[in-house]
C-alpha positions, -999 to 999 in steps of 0.1 A, spaced: -4 2 -2 11 39 -4 11 63 18 12 103 14 33 117 48 46 149 48 46 149 9 64 118 -6 49 90 -6 55 57 7 52 22 1 42 4 37 41 -35 34 22 -53 64 -8 -72 71 -31 -39 92 -62 -25 70 -56 -3 43 -84 23 66 -62 16 95 -26 26 78 -41 52 59 -50 71 90 -19 62 108 -2 76 82 -22 109 79 -20 114 117 18 114 114 15 134 83 -4 160 97 24 156 132 47 167 108 32 195 94 23 209 128 60 212 138 69 221 103 44 247 113 60 258 147 92 254 145 121 269 122 134 232 107 134 229 78 151 198 70 129 167 63 152 149 91 146 166 117 106 179 115 101 135 114 121 131 148 102 166 165 76 149 152 83 116 164 91 122 200 59 148 203 36 111 197 60 91 220 53 122 243 17 115 242 16 83 241 39 81 271 14 108 291 -17 87 279 -2 51 296 7 71 325 -24 84 329 -41 48 326 -23 32 348 -30 57 375 -67 50 364 -61 19 369 -42 17 401 -76 41 412 -99 20 402 -82 -9 417 -79 8 454 -122 16 447 -123 -18 439 -111 -32 468 -124 -7 494 -156 -16 481 -145 -55 485 -137 -44 520 -168 -24 529 -195 -54 512 -176 -83 532 -178 -60 558 -216 -57 557 -221 -99 543 -200 -105 576 -221 -85 601 -255 -99 583 -248 -136 583 -231 -130 621 -262 -112 632 -283 -142 609 -260 -175 625 -255 -163 659 -268 -129 669 -302 -128 687 -326 -154 683 -360 -152 690 -374 -177 723 -378 -207 713 -358 -211 680 
């Protein structure tokens, strides 16, 4: 499949869906264009490196955020589990050995 990134055509091989590959190529092209607009760098290689660093930064931030969110959710889940166990445990104690009616 052929994609265009930053004005140059590249032939890519792989098992991914062509629409997906085009989307990725468009993303990289957009990032390179943004870098080129916002810097005085004229070398395509340097623009590509700066775009790659920006993309890697975004990836790392997203991964860190996902890990923090997962940890927070696990903490909340553990807390809720403890509360449920405490409540169910209290209910069972009352049912199994707690107050009973006379004659039972």
